[in-house]
C-alpha positions, 0 to 999 in steps of 0.5 A, spaced: 599 549 459 596 550 466 591 556 467 593 561 472 591 560 479 590 553 477 594 547 478 593 539 476 594 533 481 601 532 482 604 525 482 602 519 487 606 519 493 610 526 491 611 531 496 606 536 493 601 531 494 596 535 498 589 538 497 587 545 495 582 550 493 586 551 486 586 543 484 582 541 479 581 533 478 578 530 472 573 524 473 571 519 468 564 516 470 561 511 465 565 514 459 562 521 461 569 526 462 568 531 467 573 537 470 572 539 477 575 544 481 577 544 488 574 550 491 567 547 489 569 540 492 571 543 498 564 545 500 563 538 502 569 534 504 566 528 506 564 526 499 568 521 495 570 526 490 572 531 495 577 525 498 580 525 491 584 531 492 588 528 497 588 521 495 595 521 491 599 522 498 597 515 500 599 512 494 596 507 489 592 503 495 589 509 497 587 511 490 584 505 488 580 505 494 576 511 492 576 509 484 576 503 479 582 506 475 587 511 475 591 514 469 597 517 471 599 520 464 592 524 464 591 524 471 584 522 470 580 518 475 575 512 472 569 510 475 564 504 473 558 508 475 551 510 472 553 517 468 546 519 468 545 518 476 552 522 476 550 528 473 544 528 478 549 527 484 554 532 482 548 538 482 549 538 490 556 542 489 553 547 484 546 548 487 546 545 494 541 540 493 540 533 488 534 532 484 533 525 481 532 525 473 526 522 471 526 514 469 532 512 474 530 507 479 529 511 486 533 505 490 538 505 484 539 512 485 540 512 493 545 507 492 549 511 487 548 517 492 551 512 498 557 511 493 559 518 492 558 519 499 552 524 498 547 525 504 540 523 503 538 530 506 540 533 500 535 530 496 529 534 494 523 533 498 519 531 491 524 526 490 524 523 497 517 521 496 519 517 490 524 513 494 519 512 500 514 509 495 519 504 492 521 502 499 514 501 501 514 496 495 520 492 496 518 491 503 511 489 501 514 484 496 519 482 502 513 481 506 509 477 501 514 472 500 516 471 507 509 469 508 509 464 503 515 462 505 513 461 512 507 457 509 511 452 505 516 451 511 515 446 516 519 447 523 520 440 525 522 443 532 514 445 533 510 441 537 504 438 534 499 443 537 503 449 534 503 445 527 495 444 527 494 451 529 498 453 523 494 448 518 488 451 521 490 458 520 492 457 513 486 453 511 481 458 513 485 465 511 489 462 505 484 460 500 489 459 495 493 454 499 489 448 497 482 446 494 479 444 500 480 451 503 478 454 496 471 450 497 470 452 504 472 460 502 466 459 497 461 456 502 462 461 507 461 466 501 455 463 499 452 463 506 453 470 507 449 471 501 444 467 503 443 470 510 443 477 507 437 474 503 434 471 508 434 477 512 431 481 507 425 476 505 424 476 513 421 483 512 416 481 507 409 481 510 406 475 505 412 470 508 411 472 515 406 468 520 402 470 526 404 469 533 400 467 539 399 475 540 397 476 533 403 480 531 407 478 525 414 475 526 419 472 521 417 465 518 420 459 522 424 456 516 427 463 515 429 463 522 432 456 522 436 458 516 439 464 519 440 460 525 444 455 521 448 461 518 450 464 524 452 457 527 457 457 521 459 464 522 461 463 530 465 456 528 469 460 523 470 466 527 472 461 533 477 457 529 480 463 526 481 466 533 484 460 536 489 459 530 491 466 530 498 467 531 497 474 534 490 474 538 490 481 540 491 484 533 486 479 530 481 481 535 482 489 534 482 488 526 477 492 522 474 486 519 474 481 525 470 487 529 465 486 523 464 479 524 463 480 531 458 485 530 454 480 525 454 475 530 453 478 536 446 481 535 443 474 534 445 471 541 443 478 544 436 478 541 436 470 543 438 472 550 433 478 551 427 473 548 428 468 553 431 472 559 429 479 558 421 478 559 423 476 566 426 483 567 422 488 563 416 489 560 415 484 553 414 491 549 421 493 551 424 486 550 421 486 543 423 493 541 430 491 543 430 485 539 428 489 533 433 494 534 438 488 534 435 485 528 437 491 524 444 490 526 444 484 522 446 488 516 453 488 518 454 481 515 454 484 508 461 487 510 463 480 511 463 480 503 469 484 503 473 478 506 472 474 500 473 480 495 479 483 493 475 489 489 472 491 495 478 491 499 482 495 494 476 500 494 476 501 502 484 502 501 483 507 496 478 511 500 483 511 506 488 514 501 483 519 498 481 522 505 483 529 503 479 529 496 473 527 500 474 532 505 475 537 500 468 535 497 464 535 503 467 542 505 465 544 498 458 542 499 457 544 506 459 551 504 454 551 498 449 548 502 449 554 508 450 559 502 444 557 498 439 555 503 440 562 507 439 565 500 433 561 498 430 562 505 431 570 504 428 570 497 422 566 498 420 570 504 416 575 500 411 569 497 405 568 501 405 560 500 413 559 501 416 552 503 422 555 506 420 556 514 427 557 516 434 556 514 435 550 518 429 547 514 432 550 508 438 545 509 434 539 506 432 543 500 440 545 499 442 538 500 437 535 495 438 540 490 446 541 490 446 533 489 442 533 483 437 529 487 431 533 487 425 530 490 420 536 489 418 536 496 421 543 497 421 548 491 422 555 490 416 559 488 419 566 486 423 568 480 429 570 484 428 563 488 428 559 482 435 563 479 438 561 486 436 554 485 439 554 478 445 556 480 446 552 486 445 545 482 450 548 477 455 549 483 453 542 486 455 539 479 462 542 479 463 541 486 462 534 486 465 533 479 472 536 481 474 531 487 472 525 483 477 524 478 483 524 483 479 519 487 478 514 481 486 515 480 487 513 487 483 507 486 486 505 479 493 506 482 492 502 488 489 496 484 494 496 479 500 496 484 497 491 488 497 486 482 504 488 480 506 487 487 503 480 487 506 478 480 513 481 483 512 476 489 510 470 485 516 472 480 521 472 486 519 465 489 520 462 482 527 465 481 528 463 488 526 456 486 531 456 480 536 458 484 535 453 489 534 447 484 541 450 481 545 450 488 542 444 491 536 441 494 534 443 501 536 450 500 531 456 498 535 461 494 542 462 494 547 468 494 552 471 489 558 467 493 554 461 492 554 462 485 561 463 484 562 456 488 558 452 484 562 446 481 564 445 474 558 444 469 558 436 467 560 435 460 556 431 455 550 432 459 543 433 456 538 438 458 538 445 460 544 446 464 545 450 471 549 455 468 543 457 462 538 457 468 543 462 472 543 467 466 535 467 467 536 469 474 542 473 474 543 479 478 535 480 480 533 474 485 535 478 491 530 482 496 534 486 501 530 485 507 530 477 506 538 476 506 544 479 510 548 480 504 549 487 501 551 490 495 546 485 491 541 489 486 534 486 486 530 486 480 526 493 482 533 496 484 535 495 477 530 498 473 531 504 469 
């Protein structure tokens, strides 16, 4: 018997088939039965559940366009959807916002919200961050897969110069592409180490020689080794520049700027040595050359090009700007406070080493960072107490942001490994699909799988149907295909 003030849905196509605030509907989502009321659903009339209140007037065609099945006897709508996600989506009718349950894939949950026609603006900000992170992961996987496919693919329509350009770029930028490319990468890495060692050995007095004026200069053998290394670096940079598909982006890249800074001082100092003496005094030329030689330390940063660990550290530090800023702010406040206190407390001592507050900054820095050179130290009792408090505060200030920075490094490093593995797995699955669908085709769609020919009877070895069971429903990347409604492996995780 119906409750007072409430009525259930009428028969499909009947004259009484109209929406109203007193209507109650019954939905069954993945085996979970839920009773909803019209006054609740009418708050958001553009959603799928709200459309159910008026769908009976259009008959069964309209009903089945909104749900998977309908029981006229029970007046119950059936949906073959995720019940856990539905419990989260339905919160919008009660609380005006949606929170994603822990353990549900963000991309999968977004698809559920799209199905129920609930706008993403109702998703809470804390959950939107998870969705954005997962989107970035999918885009990164798609980008890596696309890069690998571009390297594997050969366009016969391209000219000979274009093909040669791509081969040189692949040879220099992708050491994993071939054995010779790996050898060149190792050789470049060794030359960077050799040039750095030569730069350091050139400053040893025992290895230096006297020039015509009696001044100590670098040994000619070390200069020849450095010249050979610079020649290699120059050739490598020019080849990479000419083969780059986007030369402006290449020139403005941070690591390529480092390469220029490592090469340029050699040619500038060489020019000053041969031509600068005519335009300025010899002493000024030697000072300029010595200053440029110091810039050779930039070549050590070239190691980051061949070290994934250094690259990961750089990206982790970029993501830790907030924590690093807090660290510097804590230290700056502590340095100012304790240097001022130290200067004030030490003025009563006749042999004080604290001459001014700016000079006390140096003492506060080496004390808070627990270095303690001992060149400046307090001599009064209050000054020593201030010093003890300052280095204790320094230890706390340094230790607090360290843990988040380490977490950022570990998380980013693990994420890069996962993305690399995921990209390789996508390629393996695409290769399996291409071998099942026919030669010359990379990947296949769901419609292609349905149109495959019958499996031959009596054929030995693994059949294409057994291979498809392995790659079923998780071989598609949305950014690489025009087709929709396909769930990727990441979208299917729960």
